[in-house]
Backbone bond lengths (Angstrom), bond angles and torsions (degrees), N, CA, C in turn:
res aa  C-N    CA-C-N  psi(-1)  N-CA   C-N-CA  omega(-1)  CA-C   N-CA-C  phi
1 G - - - 1.502 - - 1.597 106.96 -
2 S 1.277 114.52 175.05 1.500 121.41 178.94 1.473 111.38 -112.86
3 Y 1.297 114.32 147.06 1.523 124.32 -170.91 1.494 108.84 -134.02
4 A 1.337 114.38 148.26 1.512 121.58 171.26 1.587 103.58 -91.72
5 L 1.288 114.21 132.76 1.482 121.74 -173.20 1.597 109.29 -107.89
6 N 1.309 114.02 121.51 1.490 117.69 170.98 1.581 105.13 -119.51
7 A 1.316 115.33 122.89 1.470 119.40 -168.39 1.520 112.91 -146.14
8 T 1.291 113.76 157.67 1.476 120.67 172.60 1.528 109.26 -126.04
9 D 1.247 116.39 126.44 1.484 122.14 -176.27 1.670 109.71 -77.01
10 P 1.325 115.90 171.95 1.485 112.66 -175.95 1.500 114.25 -61.76
11 T 1.268 124.10 -20.05 1.482 127.45 179.66 1.522 110.97 -86.14
12 G 1.379 116.69 -3.43 1.435 117.99 178.57 1.595 112.91 94.39
13 E 1.321 113.79 -3.56 1.465 114.28 179.95 1.539 108.09 -78.54
14 Q 1.397 114.53 135.71 1.410 120.14 178.09 1.511 112.56 -81.14
15 Y 1.353 117.03 147.65 1.491 116.80 174.10 1.476 105.62 -150.45
16 G 1.303 120.26 163.42 1.372 129.41 -177.48 1.551 109.51 -131.30
17 G 1.271 116.47 169.38 1.419 121.88 171.29 1.605 109.56 164.39
18 S 1.193 109.22 -157.69 1.549 118.73 -172.28 1.541 108.33 -119.72
19 L 1.272 117.58 143.55 1.472 126.81 170.53 1.421 109.65 -122.73
20 F 1.345 114.29 128.71 1.535 116.44 174.06 1.485 110.56 -118.88
21 I 1.294 116.97 136.35 1.415 121.99 -178.24 1.557 110.55 -126.23
22 T 1.277 116.09 127.07 1.464 123.07 -177.45 1.503 109.27 -130.92
23 A 1.339 118.55 159.70 1.435 124.27 179.33 1.413 112.66 -61.47
24 G 1.413 117.56 138.04 1.440 122.42 176.30 1.514 111.89 -87.82
25 E 1.315 116.51 -158.79 1.505 121.35 -177.98 1.447 111.20 -84.20
26 G 1.331 114.76 -38.24 1.598 117.37 -171.23 1.523 106.09 -103.69
27 P 1.318 113.44 178.22 1.532 119.72 176.46 1.571 107.48 -67.22
28 N 1.348 116.32 140.29 1.453 119.00 173.47 1.552 110.05 68.35
29 E 1.329 120.83 11.49 1.439 124.54 -179.02 1.487 111.05 -103.46
30 Y 1.333 118.62 134.74 1.469 119.46 -178.25 1.510 110.63 -134.41
31 K 1.314 118.81 149.10 1.486 124.99 172.82 1.509 102.72 -99.10
32 L 1.394 111.35 139.67 1.495 118.11 178.07 1.528 108.90 -120.64
33 Q 1.262 117.81 143.05 1.425 120.08 170.01 1.581 111.30 -140.42
34 W 1.339 110.54 121.65 1.432 117.65 175.74 1.500 115.95 -99.69
35 L 1.266 118.00 130.49 1.592 122.32 178.91 1.534 99.62 -108.20
36 V 1.335 119.10 106.88 1.419 118.24 -177.04 1.595 104.98 -135.71
37 S 1.268 115.05 162.21 1.461 116.45 178.18 1.538 110.16 -59.90
38 G 1.276 115.81 131.61 1.529 119.02 -174.03 1.468 112.41 95.89
39 G 1.305 121.56 -4.72 1.396 114.48 175.09 1.493 119.27 152.34
40 I 1.270 120.23 -177.57 1.476 126.55 177.77 1.506 108.36 -114.31
41 H 1.196 118.18 126.31 1.455 124.50 177.63 1.557 111.23 -112.11
42 E 1.301 117.01 141.03 1.422 119.99 179.41 1.502 111.24 -129.78
43 G 1.376 118.26 145.28 1.512 117.77 -176.08 1.525 105.39 -150.80
44 M 1.342 110.65 179.37 1.501 119.96 175.72 1.460 103.73 -135.70
45 G 1.311 117.84 140.62 1.442 127.78 -174.99 1.538 111.25 -131.57
46 T 1.428 112.14 158.16 1.381 116.82 172.79 1.555 107.94 -133.74
47 L 1.316 114.68 130.30 1.451 120.17 -175.57 1.528 108.74 -95.60
48 Q 1.277 113.19 125.09 1.560 121.69 174.78 1.457 105.58 -129.45
49 G 1.302 113.44 113.58 1.511 118.39 -176.03 1.508 108.19 61.51
50 N 1.298 114.99 -125.85 1.583 117.40 178.53 1.494 110.65 -105.53
51 Q 1.326 120.02 23.15 1.408 125.01 174.62 1.414 114.03 -109.80
52 L 1.330 121.88 121.33 1.472 126.99 172.85 1.507 105.62 -103.10
53 T 1.341 114.50 110.64 1.502 120.85 177.87 1.635 106.01 -102.13
54 F 1.325 113.17 134.92 1.396 113.66 -172.23 1.583 107.39 -142.58
55 T 1.373 112.37 163.48 1.523 123.77 165.05 1.533 104.86 -121.47
56 W 1.405 115.13 156.70 1.382 116.35 -176.95 1.616 110.71 -157.39
57 S 1.271 113.01 156.78 1.518 114.07 174.58 1.506 110.56 -156.90
58 S 1.317 115.91 155.13 1.405 119.74 -177.99 1.524 112.50 -73.66
59 L 1.383 115.74 150.39 1.390 117.75 177.06 1.529 109.28 -74.69
60 S 1.333 118.40 145.34 1.363 123.33 -179.60 1.560 108.93 -63.48
61 G 1.237 112.27 153.11 1.488 117.39 -174.20 1.549 118.52 80.45
62 T 1.260 115.76 2.71 1.452 120.08 172.34 1.456 113.59 -92.26
63 D 1.303 119.11 -180.00 1.539 121.37 -170.02 1.521 109.65 -60.83
64 Q 1.315 115.23 -42.68 1.468 114.95 -172.46 1.488 113.04 -130.45
65 E 1.235 121.61 145.12 1.472 120.80 176.99 1.578 105.06 -94.88
66 V 1.318 116.17 105.15 1.429 119.74 179.59 1.513 109.77 -137.24
67 S 1.322 112.87 158.49 1.494 123.10 -178.74 1.508 111.08 -150.62
68 G 1.246 115.77 168.26 1.516 116.40 177.10 1.490 111.02 172.61
69 S 1.378 116.59 -152.88 1.467 118.11 -176.45 1.520 100.97 -158.18
70 G 1.418 112.55 173.32 1.369 116.51 -175.48 1.522 111.19 -171.39
71 V 1.352 114.38 173.50 1.432 122.44 175.25 1.481 112.63 -138.45
72 Y 1.349 121.13 121.08 1.415 123.85 172.64 1.523 111.60 -100.26
73 T 1.319 122.44 140.17 1.441 123.10 164.25 1.526 104.70 -95.07
74 V 1.447 110.94 139.57 1.453 117.70 178.84 1.413 106.40 -99.71
75 T 1.352 120.87 125.48 1.471 125.79 -176.69 1.530 105.26 -88.23
76 V 1.359 116.45 168.04 1.399 122.56 177.57 1.545 115.41 -64.76
77 K 1.351 112.32 -21.07 1.486 118.58 174.53 1.525 110.35 -85.18
78 G 1.326 118.05 1.64 1.401 118.23 -179.94 1.566 117.59 84.66
79 E 1.366 112.45 5.35 1.473 121.05 178.50 1.578 106.87 -78.83
80 L 1.283 113.30 156.29 1.471 122.79 -179.14 1.573 103.80 -122.10
81 H 1.442 110.36 127.14 1.443 116.24 179.65 1.601 104.29 -133.22
82 G 1.289 115.94 136.20 1.456 115.87 175.24 1.575 115.44 173.72
83 D 1.290 114.94 -164.73 1.322 127.12 178.09 1.426 118.78 -103.16
84 R 1.329 121.58 138.44 1.411 119.89 178.15 1.603 104.93 -126.32
85 F 1.304 119.44 114.34 1.423 123.11 177.82 1.458 117.98 -86.94
86 I 1.255 121.31 140.26 1.432 127.56 172.25 1.577 109.43 -98.62
87 N 1.340 120.97 119.27 1.457 120.10 176.63 1.542 113.51 -48.05
88 G 1.223 121.44 125.44 1.456 123.59 177.13 1.572 112.98 98.12
89 V 1.304 115.47 -6.02 1.456 120.69 179.58 1.559 108.21 -120.61
90 E 1.320 112.38 126.62 1.502 120.26 -172.40 1.539 114.71 -61.25
91 S 1.242 114.54 -49.20 1.483 119.65 -172.11 1.446 108.13 -97.35
92 P 1.386 113.85 146.68 1.499 117.75 -176.67 1.542 111.48 -86.59
93 G 1.296 116.06 167.41 1.453 125.11 165.33 1.486 103.53 -83.80
94 K 1.341 113.66 154.24 1.468 118.83 170.53 1.504 108.42 -111.56
95 E 1.340 113.85 133.17 1.472 122.85 -175.47 1.548 109.74 -129.25
96 A 1.299 110.03 139.80 1.484 120.44 171.82 1.554 106.33 -131.17
97 A 1.320 115.45 133.09 1.425 122.73 -179.13 1.534 110.09 -127.46
98 Y 1.378 114.62 128.43 1.455 121.88 -173.02 1.585 104.46 -113.95
99 P 1.279 115.45 132.30 1.511 119.79 179.24 1.620 107.82 -61.48
100 D 1.348 109.41 130.58 1.466 113.59 174.87 1.535 112.42 -64.68
101 K 1.235 117.10 141.88 1.399 125.35 -179.03 1.558 108.15 -63.57
102 K 1.226 119.98 131.98 1.535 122.27 -179.19 1.604 105.63 -74.15
């Protein structure tokens, strides 16, 4: 599905964007794509219970070469809330993703 993203990066700067989640190859596997200011990030995640654990990286040719990992908690409303870490940065960014209205 597609989600509206409201987030704060590790420096406290707010940003928005879109998050797209599609089925991966295995059971409970998902592909994630973030469209945020500064670039496109792609990742793979695994859902266990209500925890979606993922790794991600920026696509080459974007403004910055970054990668990292994170965990979202999936709420009963289908929202995603969690931390997204950037490799080499101690504190995570906070992200919240809300399902786009059909």
